[in-house]
A tleap script that builds the chain and sets N, CA, C and O, in Angstrom:
source leaprc.protein.ff14SB
mol = sequence {
  NMET GLN GLU ASN ASN ILE ALA GLU ILE LYS
  SER LEU ASP THR ARG ASP ILE ASN TRP MET
  ASP ARG ILE HIE LEU ASP SER PHE GLY ASN
  SER LEU LEU GLU SER ASP ILE LYS SER PRO
  TYR ILE ALA ARG GLY ILE LYS ASP ILE CYS
  TYR ILE ILE PHE THR LYS VAL CYS ASP GLU
  SER GLU ILE ILE TYR ILE ALA VAL ASP ARG
  ALA HIE ARG ARG HIE GLY TYR ALA SER ARG
  LEU ILE ASP ASP LEU LYS GLY ASP ILE PHE
  LEU ASP VAL ARG ASP LYS ASN GLU GLY ALA
  ILE GLU PHE TYR ARG ALA MET GLY PHE LYS
  GLU TYR ASN ARG ARG GLU ASN TYR TYR LYS
  ASP GLY SER THR ALA ILE LEU MET LYS ARG
  SER LYS ILE CYS ILE CHIE
}
set mol.1.N position { 99.624 144.273 94.736 }
set mol.1.CA position { 97.994 144.149 94.303 }
set mol.1.C position { 98.177 143.476 93.332 }
set mol.1.O position { 97.200 142.730 93.390 }
set mol.2.N position { 98.830 143.135 92.302 }
set mol.2.CA position { 99.040 142.963 90.819 }
set mol.2.C position { 99.265 141.330 90.880 }
set mol.2.O position { 99.362 140.676 89.842 }
set mol.3.N position { 99.334 140.773 92.096 }
set mol.3.CA position { 99.240 139.306 91.731 }
set mol.3.C position { 98.424 138.201 91.124 }
set mol.3.O position { 98.775 137.091 90.726 }
set mol.4.N position { 96.739 139.033 91.163 }
set mol.4.CA position { 95.719 138.052 90.596 }
set mol.4.C position { 96.462 137.918 88.722 }
set mol.4.O position { 96.008 137.133 87.890 }
set mol.5.N position { 97.435 138.721 88.504 }
set mol.5.CA position { 97.370 138.059 87.224 }
set mol.5.C position { 98.287 137.392 86.536 }
set mol.5.O position { 98.419 137.305 85.316 }
set mol.6.N position { 99.057 136.819 87.596 }
set mol.6.CA position { 99.658 135.601 87.560 }
set mol.6.C position { 98.478 134.090 86.912 }
set mol.6.O position { 98.439 133.394 85.898 }
set mol.7.N position { 97.716 134.190 88.148 }
set mol.7.CA position { 96.832 132.562 87.873 }
set mol.7.C position { 95.725 133.097 86.739 }
set mol.7.O position { 95.453 134.230 86.341 }
set mol.8.N position { 95.245 131.865 86.421 }
set mol.8.CA position { 94.169 131.763 85.229 }
set mol.8.C position { 92.808 131.365 85.644 }
set mol.8.O position { 92.549 130.311 86.224 }
set mol.9.N position { 91.934 132.298 85.304 }
set mol.9.CA position { 90.500 131.547 85.619 }
set mol.9.C position { 90.180 130.599 84.967 }
set mol.9.O position { 90.016 130.867 83.776 }
set mol.10.N position { 89.949 129.144 85.368 }
set mol.10.CA position { 89.584 128.270 85.458 }
set mol.10.C position { 88.055 127.507 85.676 }
set mol.10.O position { 87.511 127.416 86.776 }
set mol.11.N position { 87.453 126.955 84.329 }
set mol.11.CA position { 85.883 125.913 84.979 }
set mol.11.C position { 86.341 125.336 86.136 }
set mol.11.O position { 87.485 125.399 86.585 }
set mol.12.N position { 85.467 124.817 86.558 }
set mol.12.CA position { 85.480 124.575 88.335 }
set mol.12.C position { 84.440 122.997 87.560 }
set mol.12.O position { 83.669 122.955 86.601 }
set mol.13.N position { 84.806 122.158 88.308 }
set mol.13.CA position { 83.679 121.056 89.021 }
set mol.13.C position { 83.633 120.479 90.308 }
set mol.13.O position { 83.781 121.140 91.336 }
set mol.14.N position { 83.388 118.983 90.271 }
set mol.14.CA position { 83.233 118.620 92.041 }
set mol.14.C position { 84.266 118.413 92.404 }
set mol.14.O position { 84.552 118.433 93.602 }
set mol.15.N position { 85.255 118.114 91.301 }
set mol.15.CA position { 86.401 117.713 92.040 }
set mol.15.C position { 87.430 118.985 92.812 }
set mol.15.O position { 88.523 118.863 93.366 }
set mol.16.N position { 86.632 120.128 92.596 }
set mol.16.CA position { 87.458 121.251 93.621 }
set mol.16.C position { 86.418 121.674 94.857 }
set mol.16.O position { 86.764 122.583 95.611 }
set mol.17.N position { 85.116 120.987 95.056 }
set mol.17.CA position { 84.714 120.944 96.076 }
set mol.17.C position { 85.260 121.483 97.435 }
set mol.17.O position { 84.978 122.389 98.219 }
set mol.18.N position { 86.470 120.161 97.295 }
set mol.18.CA position { 87.177 120.383 99.351 }
set mol.18.C position { 87.320 122.087 99.376 }
set mol.18.O position { 86.764 122.701 100.286 }
set mol.19.N position { 88.011 122.740 98.440 }
set mol.19.CA position { 88.905 123.712 98.651 }
set mol.19.C position { 87.835 124.887 98.161 }
set mol.19.O position { 88.117 126.067 97.956 }
set mol.20.N position { 86.704 124.338 98.045 }
set mol.20.CA position { 85.618 125.802 97.109 }
set mol.20.C position { 85.224 126.264 98.748 }
set mol.20.O position { 85.301 127.374 99.274 }
set mol.21.N position { 84.749 124.866 99.348 }
set mol.21.CA position { 83.697 124.508 100.623 }
set mol.21.C position { 84.584 125.393 101.573 }
set mol.21.O position { 83.979 126.391 101.967 }
set mol.22.N position { 86.168 125.240 102.142 }
set mol.22.CA position { 86.681 125.516 102.456 }
set mol.22.C position { 86.716 127.173 102.564 }
set mol.22.O position { 86.933 127.655 103.675 }
set mol.23.N position { 86.535 127.930 101.583 }
set mol.23.CA position { 86.523 129.627 101.325 }
set mol.23.C position { 84.901 129.849 101.819 }
set mol.23.O position { 84.400 130.636 102.623 }
set mol.24.N position { 84.224 128.600 100.805 }
set mol.24.CA position { 82.757 129.309 101.066 }
set mol.24.C position { 82.260 129.325 102.966 }
set mol.24.O position { 81.836 130.263 103.641 }
set mol.25.N position { 82.523 127.986 103.323 }
set mol.25.CA position { 82.318 128.090 104.515 }
set mol.25.C position { 83.082 129.278 105.380 }
set mol.25.O position { 82.350 129.776 106.235 }
set mol.26.N position { 84.306 129.775 105.319 }
set mol.26.CA position { 84.356 130.679 105.716 }
set mol.26.C position { 84.022 132.413 105.162 }
set mol.26.O position { 84.545 133.399 105.681 }
set mol.27.N position { 83.016 132.448 103.980 }
set mol.27.CA position { 82.415 133.143 103.572 }
set mol.27.C position { 81.242 133.793 103.928 }
set mol.27.O position { 81.134 134.997 104.158 }
set mol.28.N position { 80.179 132.772 103.973 }
set mol.28.CA position { 78.837 132.462 104.346 }
set mol.28.C position { 78.430 132.177 105.142 }
set mol.28.O position { 77.344 132.614 105.523 }
set mol.29.N position { 79.519 130.801 106.129 }
set mol.29.CA position { 78.878 130.040 107.414 }
set mol.29.C position { 77.957 129.311 106.959 }
set mol.29.O position { 76.949 129.206 107.657 }
set mol.30.N position { 78.005 128.720 105.894 }
set mol.30.CA position { 77.586 127.627 105.732 }
set mol.30.C position { 78.385 126.739 104.461 }
set mol.30.O position { 79.214 127.410 103.846 }
set mol.31.N position { 78.202 125.203 103.982 }
set mol.31.CA position { 78.784 124.525 103.214 }
set mol.31.C position { 78.517 124.595 101.916 }
set mol.31.O position { 77.380 124.304 101.546 }
set mol.32.N position { 79.089 124.826 101.367 }
set mol.32.CA position { 78.963 124.331 99.481 }
set mol.32.C position { 78.400 123.119 99.681 }
set mol.32.O position { 78.547 122.493 100.731 }
set mol.33.N position { 77.603 122.640 98.523 }
set mol.33.CA position { 77.215 121.310 98.528 }
set mol.33.C position { 77.465 121.180 96.760 }
set mol.33.O position { 77.595 122.165 96.034 }
set mol.34.N position { 77.502 119.448 96.182 }
set mol.34.CA position { 78.190 119.218 95.114 }
set mol.34.C position { 76.805 120.457 94.083 }
set mol.34.O position { 77.052 121.105 93.065 }
set mol.35.N position { 75.627 120.396 94.749 }
set mol.35.CA position { 74.909 120.056 93.914 }
set mol.35.C position { 74.396 122.034 93.593 }
set mol.35.O position { 73.393 122.442 93.007 }
set mol.36.N position { 75.501 122.843 94.225 }
set mol.36.CA position { 75.729 123.881 94.161 }
set mol.36.C position { 76.599 124.283 92.758 }
set mol.36.O position { 76.701 125.346 92.144 }
set mol.37.N position { 77.197 122.893 92.533 }
set mol.37.CA position { 78.233 123.651 91.109 }
set mol.37.C position { 78.293 122.498 89.958 }
set mol.37.O position { 79.119 121.952 89.226 }
set mol.38.N position { 76.634 122.467 90.314 }
set mol.38.CA position { 76.272 121.233 88.885 }
set mol.38.C position { 75.727 122.169 88.158 }
set mol.38.O position { 75.665 123.359 88.466 }
set mol.39.N position { 75.174 121.494 86.836 }
set mol.39.CA position { 74.175 121.924 86.152 }
set mol.39.C position { 72.655 122.665 86.945 }
set mol.39.O position { 72.253 122.358 88.067 }
set mol.40.N position { 72.264 123.277 86.386 }
set mol.40.CA position { 72.692 124.364 85.360 }
set mol.40.C position { 73.521 125.213 86.122 }
set mol.40.O position { 73.712 126.251 85.489 }
set mol.41.N position { 74.239 125.213 87.486 }
set mol.41.CA position { 74.920 125.940 87.610 }
set mol.41.C position { 76.797 126.349 86.815 }
set mol.41.O position { 77.253 125.457 86.099 }
set mol.42.N position { 77.418 127.258 86.959 }
set mol.42.CA position { 78.422 127.178 86.215 }
set mol.42.C position { 79.617 127.772 87.122 }
set mol.42.O position { 79.719 128.993 87.241 }
set mol.43.N position { 80.305 127.105 87.609 }
set mol.43.CA position { 81.688 127.573 88.302 }
set mol.43.C position { 83.061 127.576 87.719 }
set mol.43.O position { 83.461 126.756 86.893 }
set mol.44.N position { 83.780 128.612 88.239 }
set mol.44.CA position { 84.484 129.423 87.684 }
set mol.44.C position { 85.801 130.011 88.877 }
set mol.44.O position { 85.484 130.829 89.740 }
set mol.45.N position { 86.998 129.574 88.798 }
set mol.45.CA position { 87.907 130.450 89.884 }
set mol.45.C position { 89.412 129.815 89.723 }
set mol.45.O position { 89.835 128.978 88.927 }
set mol.46.N position { 89.855 130.307 90.450 }
set mol.46.CA position { 91.430 130.027 90.602 }
set mol.46.C position { 91.613 129.242 91.982 }
set mol.46.O position { 91.232 129.575 93.104 }
set mol.47.N position { 92.500 127.790 91.456 }
set mol.47.CA position { 92.539 127.226 93.028 }
set mol.47.C position { 93.035 127.479 93.897 }
set mol.47.O position { 94.167 127.961 93.951 }
set mol.48.N position { 92.031 127.116 95.184 }
set mol.48.CA position { 92.502 127.622 96.800 }
set mol.48.C position { 92.443 129.176 96.843 }
set mol.48.O position { 92.979 129.774 97.777 }
set mol.49.N position { 91.663 129.976 95.634 }
set mol.49.CA position { 91.984 131.400 95.978 }
set mol.49.C position { 90.740 131.948 96.079 }
set mol.49.O position { 90.402 132.564 97.089 }
set mol.50.N position { 89.782 131.738 94.828 }
set mol.50.CA position { 88.642 132.371 94.733 }
set mol.50.C position { 87.938 131.665 93.299 }
set mol.50.O position { 88.495 131.500 92.214 }
set mol.51.N position { 86.364 131.275 93.734 }
set mol.51.CA position { 85.338 130.850 92.859 }
set mol.51.C position { 84.342 132.248 92.756 }
set mol.51.O position { 84.200 133.327 93.331 }
set mol.52.N position { 83.852 131.599 91.808 }
set mol.52.CA position { 82.350 132.662 91.413 }
set mol.52.C position { 81.357 131.322 90.871 }
set mol.52.O position { 81.864 130.456 90.158 }
set mol.53.N position { 80.206 131.264 91.197 }
set mol.53.CA position { 79.219 130.210 90.727 }
set mol.53.C position { 77.856 130.949 90.059 }
set mol.53.O position { 77.130 131.523 90.870 }
set mol.54.N position { 77.513 130.973 88.846 }
set mol.54.CA position { 76.337 132.029 88.212 }
set mol.54.C position { 75.613 130.775 86.840 }
set mol.54.O position { 76.026 129.719 86.360 }
set mol.55.N position { 74.735 131.383 86.695 }
set mol.55.CA position { 73.754 131.184 85.919 }
set mol.55.C position { 74.047 131.719 84.614 }
set mol.55.O position { 74.768 132.699 84.802 }
set mol.56.N position { 73.864 131.573 83.525 }
set mol.56.CA position { 74.034 132.016 81.923 }
set mol.56.C position { 72.971 131.637 81.701 }
set mol.56.O position { 72.523 130.572 82.126 }
set mol.57.N position { 72.302 132.526 80.914 }
set mol.57.CA position { 71.095 132.391 79.345 }
set mol.57.C position { 71.435 133.302 78.748 }
set mol.57.O position { 71.829 134.382 79.187 }
set mol.58.N position { 71.300 132.914 77.514 }
set mol.58.CA position { 71.312 133.793 75.802 }
set mol.58.C position { 72.776 134.967 76.844 }
set mol.58.O position { 73.766 134.459 77.371 }
set mol.59.N position { 72.517 136.217 76.857 }
set mol.59.CA position { 73.604 137.252 77.075 }
set mol.59.C position { 73.652 137.488 78.634 }
set mol.59.O position { 74.520 138.318 78.905 }
set mol.60.N position { 72.978 137.007 79.747 }
set mol.60.CA position { 72.169 137.443 80.764 }
set mol.60.C position { 73.231 136.390 82.045 }
set mol.60.O position { 73.036 135.177 81.963 }
set mol.61.N position { 74.207 136.835 83.069 }
set mol.61.CA position { 74.126 136.069 83.735 }
set mol.61.C position { 73.891 136.437 85.174 }
set mol.61.O position { 73.769 137.596 85.570 }
set mol.62.N position { 73.829 135.218 86.023 }
set mol.62.CA position { 73.065 135.983 87.522 }
set mol.62.C position { 74.241 134.909 88.474 }
set mol.62.O position { 74.397 133.688 88.451 }
set mol.63.N position { 74.855 135.885 89.182 }
set mol.63.CA position { 75.845 135.290 90.647 }
set mol.63.C position { 75.434 134.459 91.322 }
set mol.63.O position { 74.365 135.038 91.515 }
set mol.64.N position { 75.340 133.630 91.841 }
set mol.64.CA position { 75.077 132.989 92.877 }
set mol.64.C position { 75.888 133.008 93.918 }
set mol.64.O position { 75.458 133.504 94.960 }
set mol.65.N position { 77.123 132.522 93.875 }
set mol.65.CA position { 77.970 133.040 94.933 }
set mol.65.C position { 79.322 133.408 94.345 }
set mol.65.O position { 79.686 132.868 93.301 }
set mol.66.N position { 80.101 134.324 94.980 }
set mol.66.CA position { 81.141 135.030 94.866 }
set mol.66.C position { 82.141 135.235 96.250 }
set mol.66.O position { 82.167 136.227 96.978 }
set mol.67.N position { 82.840 134.159 96.358 }
set mol.67.CA position { 83.910 134.679 96.917 }
set mol.67.C position { 85.407 134.124 97.156 }
set mol.67.O position { 85.862 133.066 96.720 }
set mol.68.N position { 86.032 135.036 97.909 }
set mol.68.CA position { 87.840 135.140 97.963 }
set mol.68.C position { 88.325 134.512 98.757 }
set mol.68.O position { 87.479 134.597 99.647 }
set mol.69.N position { 89.266 133.772 99.222 }
set mol.69.CA position { 89.954 133.192 100.562 }
set mol.69.C position { 90.711 134.458 101.531 }
set mol.69.O position { 91.423 135.317 101.012 }
set mol.70.N position { 90.491 134.415 102.649 }
set mol.70.CA position { 90.483 135.672 103.481 }
set mol.70.C position { 92.132 136.147 103.113 }
set mol.70.O position { 92.448 137.336 103.084 }
set mol.71.N position { 92.858 135.320 102.912 }
set mol.71.CA position { 94.243 135.744 102.724 }
set mol.71.C position { 94.320 136.762 101.260 }
set mol.71.O position { 95.161 137.633 101.039 }
set mol.72.N position { 93.269 136.380 100.447 }
set mol.72.CA position { 93.986 137.098 98.774 }
set mol.72.C position { 92.833 138.336 98.643 }
set mol.72.O position { 92.982 138.963 97.594 }
set mol.73.N position { 91.782 138.790 99.436 }
set mol.73.CA position { 90.996 139.682 99.163 }
set mol.73.C position { 91.645 140.982 99.240 }
set mol.73.O position { 92.688 141.188 99.859 }
set mol.74.N position { 91.101 141.699 98.700 }
set mol.74.CA position { 91.241 143.361 98.458 }
set mol.74.C position { 92.482 143.014 97.143 }
set mol.74.O position { 93.174 143.986 96.839 }
set mol.75.N position { 92.743 141.763 96.432 }
set mol.75.CA position { 94.198 141.846 95.909 }
set mol.75.C position { 92.968 142.295 93.965 }
set mol.75.O position { 93.705 142.424 92.988 }
set mol.76.N position { 92.161 142.383 93.804 }
set mol.76.CA position { 91.319 142.356 92.755 }
set mol.76.C position { 90.869 140.931 91.816 }
set mol.76.O position { 90.329 140.838 90.714 }
set mol.77.N position { 91.417 139.765 92.914 }
set mol.77.CA position { 90.529 138.540 92.193 }
set mol.77.C position { 88.664 138.157 91.855 }
set mol.77.O position { 88.033 137.402 91.116 }
set mol.78.N position { 88.381 139.125 92.831 }
set mol.78.CA position { 86.330 138.959 92.782 }
set mol.78.C position { 86.851 139.968 91.735 }
set mol.78.O position { 87.351 139.106 91.014 }
set mol.79.N position { 87.067 140.880 91.223 }
set mol.79.CA position { 86.638 142.266 90.174 }
set mol.79.C position { 86.870 141.180 88.618 }
set mol.79.O position { 86.032 140.974 87.740 }
set mol.80.N position { 88.542 140.548 88.725 }
set mol.80.CA position { 88.403 139.457 87.774 }
set mol.80.C position { 87.459 138.763 87.611 }
set mol.80.O position { 87.090 138.912 86.445 }
set mol.81.N position { 86.645 137.853 88.292 }
set mol.81.CA position { 85.818 136.866 87.961 }
set mol.81.C position { 84.342 137.452 86.916 }
set mol.81.O position { 83.805 137.107 85.863 }
set mol.82.N position { 84.112 138.711 88.166 }
set mol.82.CA position { 82.952 139.329 87.677 }
set mol.82.C position { 83.080 139.859 86.178 }
set mol.82.O position { 82.215 139.779 85.305 }
set mol.83.N position { 84.520 140.491 86.063 }
set mol.83.CA position { 84.567 141.328 84.652 }
set mol.83.C position { 84.797 140.179 83.448 }
set mol.83.O position { 84.890 140.522 82.269 }
set mol.84.N position { 84.880 138.744 83.887 }
set mol.84.CA position { 85.079 137.453 82.877 }
set mol.84.C position { 83.943 137.305 82.854 }
set mol.84.O position { 83.862 136.441 81.981 }
set mol.85.N position { 82.763 137.538 83.224 }
set mol.85.CA position { 80.914 137.149 82.608 }
set mol.85.C position { 80.761 138.341 81.730 }
set mol.85.O position { 81.330 139.358 82.125 }
set mol.86.N position { 80.106 138.404 80.625 }
set mol.86.CA position { 79.787 138.764 79.374 }
set mol.86.C position { 77.980 139.142 79.670 }
set mol.86.O position { 77.162 138.740 80.497 }
set mol.87.N position { 77.935 139.970 78.688 }
set mol.87.CA position { 76.492 140.769 79.230 }
set mol.87.C position { 76.334 140.905 80.415 }
set mol.87.O position { 77.037 140.605 81.381 }
set mol.88.N position { 74.869 141.623 80.263 }
set mol.88.CA position { 74.327 141.821 81.269 }
set mol.88.C position { 74.492 140.618 82.803 }
set mol.88.O position { 74.529 139.388 82.788 }
set mol.89.N position { 74.578 141.812 84.296 }
set mol.89.CA position { 74.610 140.902 85.186 }
set mol.89.C position { 73.738 141.166 86.274 }
set mol.89.O position { 73.488 142.318 86.628 }
set mol.90.N position { 73.210 140.056 86.882 }
set mol.90.CA position { 72.290 140.542 88.012 }
set mol.90.C position { 72.697 139.375 89.645 }
set mol.90.O position { 73.181 138.243 89.647 }
set mol.91.N position { 72.378 140.010 90.520 }
set mol.91.CA position { 72.667 139.525 91.841 }
set mol.91.C position { 72.192 140.015 92.910 }
set mol.91.O position { 71.869 141.203 92.913 }
set mol.92.N position { 71.986 138.962 94.440 }
set mol.92.CA position { 71.072 139.950 95.216 }
set mol.92.C position { 72.598 139.542 96.405 }
set mol.92.O position { 73.538 138.747 96.377 }
set mol.93.N position { 72.046 140.742 97.449 }
set mol.93.CA position { 73.099 140.970 98.297 }
set mol.93.C position { 72.840 141.510 99.628 }
set mol.93.O position { 72.638 142.715 99.774 }
set mol.94.N position { 72.834 140.842 100.427 }
set mol.94.CA position { 72.241 141.186 102.305 }
set mol.94.C position { 72.147 142.799 102.061 }
set mol.94.O position { 73.075 143.127 101.321 }
set mol.95.N position { 71.251 144.038 102.473 }
set mol.95.CA position { 71.239 144.618 102.919 }
set mol.95.C position { 71.967 145.209 103.988 }
set mol.95.O position { 72.174 146.423 103.958 }
set mol.96.N position { 72.554 144.222 105.314 }
set mol.96.CA position { 73.337 144.331 105.943 }
set mol.96.C position { 74.564 145.060 105.680 }
set mol.96.O position { 74.975 146.099 106.197 }
set mol.97.N position { 75.259 144.051 104.448 }
set mol.97.CA position { 76.465 143.974 103.573 }
set mol.97.C position { 77.036 145.039 102.685 }
set mol.97.O position { 77.065 145.319 101.487 }
set mol.98.N position { 77.569 145.599 104.068 }
set mol.98.CA position { 78.174 146.679 103.063 }
set mol.98.C position { 78.893 147.248 102.423 }
set mol.98.O position { 78.791 148.199 101.648 }
set mol.99.N position { 80.564 145.931 103.152 }
set mol.99.CA position { 81.361 146.099 102.559 }
set mol.99.C position { 81.008 145.311 100.895 }
set mol.99.O position { 81.941 145.594 100.143 }
set mol.100.N position { 80.150 144.609 100.321 }
set mol.100.CA position { 79.954 144.382 99.344 }
set mol.100.C position { 79.161 144.980 98.515 }
set mol.100.O position { 79.298 144.886 97.295 }
set mol.101.N position { 78.279 145.637 99.065 }
set mol.101.CA position { 77.221 146.571 98.361 }
set mol.101.C position { 78.181 147.797 97.612 }
set mol.101.O position { 78.096 148.285 96.485 }
set mol.102.N position { 79.075 148.056 98.678 }
set mol.102.CA position { 79.951 149.664 97.791 }
set mol.102.C position { 81.030 148.398 96.881 }
set mol.102.O position { 81.260 148.584 95.686 }
set mol.103.N position { 81.412 147.582 97.366 }
set mol.103.CA position { 82.330 146.952 95.988 }
set mol.103.C position { 81.493 146.445 94.707 }
set mol.103.O position { 82.079 146.193 93.654 }
set mol.104.N position { 79.910 146.287 94.861 }
set mol.104.CA position { 79.446 146.212 93.940 }
set mol.104.C position { 78.938 147.312 93.272 }
set mol.104.O position { 78.570 147.165 92.107 }
set mol.105.N position { 78.861 148.325 93.782 }
set mol.105.CA position { 78.715 149.942 93.105 }
set mol.105.C position { 80.088 150.176 92.316 }
set mol.105.O position { 79.995 150.724 91.217 }
set mol.106.N position { 81.313 149.819 92.765 }
set mol.106.CA position { 82.313 150.301 92.493 }
set mol.106.C position { 82.500 149.604 90.906 }
set mol.106.O position { 83.079 150.085 89.933 }
set mol.107.N position { 81.754 148.243 91.049 }
set mol.107.CA position { 82.175 147.502 89.604 }
set mol.107.C position { 80.878 147.679 88.734 }
set mol.107.O position { 80.613 147.026 87.726 }
set mol.108.N position { 80.088 148.711 89.317 }
set mol.108.CA position { 79.139 149.534 88.041 }
set mol.108.C position { 77.533 149.041 87.942 }
set mol.108.O position { 76.723 149.212 87.031 }
set mol.109.N position { 77.343 148.114 89.706 }
set mol.109.CA position { 76.168 147.409 89.559 }
set mol.109.C position { 75.206 148.791 90.308 }
set mol.109.O position { 75.464 149.614 91.186 }
set mol.110.N position { 73.941 148.503 89.389 }
set mol.110.CA position { 73.175 149.385 90.580 }
set mol.110.C position { 71.887 148.622 90.902 }
set mol.110.O position { 71.416 147.633 90.341 }
set mol.111.N position { 71.372 149.426 92.090 }
set mol.111.CA position { 70.254 148.959 92.656 }
set mol.111.C position { 68.852 148.891 91.804 }
set mol.111.O position { 68.566 149.945 91.236 }
set mol.112.N position { 68.044 147.924 91.655 }
set mol.112.CA position { 66.845 147.339 90.714 }
set mol.112.C position { 65.601 147.469 91.672 }
set mol.112.O position { 64.496 147.939 91.400 }
set mol.113.N position { 66.030 146.962 92.807 }
set mol.113.CA position { 64.811 146.150 93.076 }
set mol.113.C position { 65.269 145.718 94.986 }
set mol.113.O position { 66.451 145.448 95.202 }
set mol.114.N position { 64.609 145.706 95.778 }
set mol.114.CA position { 64.349 145.078 97.357 }
set mol.114.C position { 63.580 144.351 96.864 }
set mol.114.O position { 62.694 144.639 96.059 }
set mol.115.N position { 63.997 142.763 97.548 }
set mol.115.CA position { 62.840 141.696 98.385 }
set mol.115.C position { 62.990 141.754 100.165 }
set mol.115.O position { 63.917 141.107 100.651 }
set mol.116.N position { 62.192 142.428 100.973 }
set mol.116.CA position { 61.990 142.397 102.331 }
set mol.116.C position { 61.991 140.358 103.210 }
set mol.116.O position { 61.135 139.476 103.141 }
set mol.117.N position { 62.835 140.376 103.644 }
set mol.117.CA position { 62.446 139.161 104.394 }
set mol.117.C position { 63.167 137.693 103.602 }
set mol.117.O position { 62.846 136.544 103.908 }
set mol.118.N position { 64.134 138.037 102.597 }
set mol.118.CA position { 64.276 137.129 101.520 }
set mol.118.C position { 65.353 136.321 101.997 }
set mol.118.O position { 65.324 135.345 101.247 }
set mol.119.N position { 66.301 136.160 102.822 }
set mol.119.CA position { 66.872 135.419 103.285 }
set mol.119.C position { 66.502 134.808 104.520 }
set mol.119.O position { 65.670 135.407 105.202 }
set mol.120.N position { 67.019 133.600 104.983 }
set mol.120.CA position { 66.073 132.757 106.702 }
set mol.120.C position { 66.796 133.586 107.431 }
set mol.120.O position { 66.070 133.927 108.365 }
set mol.121.N position { 67.795 134.082 107.518 }
set mol.121.CA position { 67.553 135.521 109.148 }
set mol.121.C position { 66.144 136.579 109.159 }
set mol.121.O position { 65.703 137.189 110.134 }
set mol.122.N position { 65.692 136.575 107.963 }
set mol.122.CA position { 64.773 137.714 107.578 }
set mol.122.C position { 65.514 139.083 106.933 }
set mol.122.O position { 64.685 139.824 106.404 }
set mol.123.N position { 66.618 139.474 106.881 }
set mol.123.CA position { 67.119 140.150 106.612 }
set mol.123.C position { 66.494 140.160 104.573 }
set mol.123.O position { 66.010 139.203 103.969 }
set mol.124.N position { 66.800 141.762 103.952 }
set mol.124.CA position { 66.372 142.181 102.938 }
set mol.124.C position { 67.253 142.125 101.923 }
set mol.124.O position { 68.314 142.740 102.026 }
set mol.125.N position { 66.889 141.210 100.521 }
set mol.125.CA position { 68.025 141.477 99.679 }
set mol.125.C position { 67.597 142.176 98.912 }
set mol.125.O position { 66.440 142.378 98.543 }
set mol.126.N position { 69.173 142.869 98.437 }
set mol.126.CA position { 68.958 144.035 97.624 }
set mol.126.C position { 69.425 143.526 96.347 }
set mol.126.O position { 70.339 142.701 96.331 }
set mol.127.N position { 68.684 144.092 94.875 }
set mol.127.CA position { 68.775 143.017 93.731 }
set mol.127.C position { 69.658 144.303 93.293 }
set mol.127.O position { 69.298 145.441 93.595 }
set mol.128.N position { 70.825 144.044 92.570 }
set mol.128.CA position { 71.400 144.803 91.285 }
set mol.128.C position { 71.445 144.239 90.304 }
set mol.128.O position { 71.010 143.106 90.096 }
set mol.129.N position { 72.236 145.295 89.196 }
set mol.129.CA position { 72.432 144.952 87.744 }
set mol.129.C position { 73.432 145.311 87.213 }
set mol.129.O position { 73.535 146.538 87.216 }
set mol.130.N position { 74.327 144.734 86.695 }
set mol.130.CA position { 75.159 146.020 85.900 }
set mol.130.C position { 75.207 145.607 84.142 }
set mol.130.O position { 75.704 144.621 83.598 }
set mol.131.N position { 74.679 146.467 83.710 }
set mol.131.CA position { 74.450 145.850 82.102 }
set mol.131.C position { 75.672 146.353 81.571 }
set mol.131.O position { 76.485 147.158 82.027 }
set mol.132.N position { 75.605 145.405 80.014 }
set mol.132.CA position { 76.468 145.335 79.567 }
set mol.132.C position { 77.075 146.405 78.564 }
set mol.132.O position { 76.634 147.194 77.728 }
set mol.133.N position { 78.528 145.964 79.164 }
set mol.133.CA position { 79.717 147.476 78.824 }
set mol.133.C position { 79.635 147.225 77.361 }
set mol.133.O position { 79.117 146.135 77.117 }
set mol.134.N position { 80.084 148.084 76.049 }
set mol.134.CA position { 79.960 148.040 75.052 }
set mol.134.C position { 81.052 148.876 74.437 }
set mol.134.O position { 81.095 150.045 74.821 }
set mol.135.N position { 81.930 148.488 73.563 }
set mol.135.CA position { 83.403 149.123 73.333 }
set mol.135.C position { 83.002 149.661 71.882 }
set mol.135.O position { 82.516 148.860 71.085 }
set mol.136.N position { 83.081 150.208 71.733 }
set mol.136.CA position { 82.802 150.768 70.314 }
set mol.136.C position { 84.087 151.412 69.858 }
set mol.136.O position { 84.151 151.944 68.749 }
savepdb mol mol.pdb
quit
């Protein structure tokens, strides 16, 4: 499981859209658009393996998308992408996505609210936050 220590997380841009879209389509069932990875969004990842798209304001980040190629899941890549963010981190996740909810809880995220009928399919969004980790 330590293979993820080999590759470096890098900034991504529209030149990476093809491999990102392949992973996105498999993960979310819809296509990633170039506008999804342009300002104000920030994209980082490891080519052909994983990516995270987020916004950042001061010391807060909001995860918009995070996805890992099916062949590389459960190898620590998503954890690395999240841990690469600094400060408070916010996200929303479908209430039916139990695997993701469990993962986020294990990463230190706490539920702070819900939005009923948030997604197009009518499902509820669970809003989660991980507070800044301070090391003294």
